[in-house]
N, C-alpha and C positions, 0 to 999 in steps of 0.2 A: 307424640309432635306427626302431623301428619307427611304426606309426600311435596307439597305444596311450601309450606312454612321451611322445609328443608332444601329446595331448592331456590327459595329467597334468601334463606342464611347465605348459602352457594354464594350466586350471584352478587349478595353484596359484598363478602368476605374478595371476591374477586375485583372488583371494584376499588376496592379501599386498598388493595394491593396494589393493583394499576397506578393508581394516585400516588402513592407512597414511592412506586419503582419511578413514575416519570418525576416528580417533583426532587429526586436523589437525581437522578440523569442527569435536571436540568443545572442542578447545584454545581456536578461535578464539569458540565460544560460553560461555565458560568464561568471560570477560573481556578477555582478548588481542584487542582490537578494535583494527585500526591505524588510524591518523589519519587515514585517507583516507574510510572507513566511517562515523569519528565526523563526519566535517565532513558529509557526505554526508546522513548522518541529520539532523544541526542544519537542512541546508538544507529537508528534507521536512521537518519539525517546523514551522517558518518557514512554507511554503507549505502547509499544514494549515491552518494560526493564520487564515492571509491568506485560506482560501478558507474557512473556518468565517464570518468576518465579513463576506465578501460575501454569503453565503448568507441570513444576517443581516437584509442590507439589503433586500436583493430579499425578501425573507420583509414585511418592513415595508412597502417601494412596493407589493406584491399585495394586501396587508390596505387600506390607504390607497386604492386603487382601488378595493376591492371595494364599500368603504366609499362612497365617493366615488358608484362606480353605483348604488348601491344609495338614495341619498341624491337622485339625480337623478329615480331613477324616479319615488319617491315624491315631490316636486315634480310633476313630471309628471303623476301621477293625483291629486294637491290641487287643481291647474291644471283640471281639467275640471268 
């Protein structure tokens, strides 16, 4: 087998593998998601929900501290 034939066989093998990978990937995207991926998606969705709740609490705490600090500064100015 000469080098040209070997390169041609490798190219054909890579092309076939690419087509099969694309077909498999498209089938997974079309709604045939396995149970493990579904469980992972649910877990991640719950984690995002929990993180959003934490962010809301931190924003509320930050705003309260800013208001408290502004109030304390105004009280110190009024005492002069």
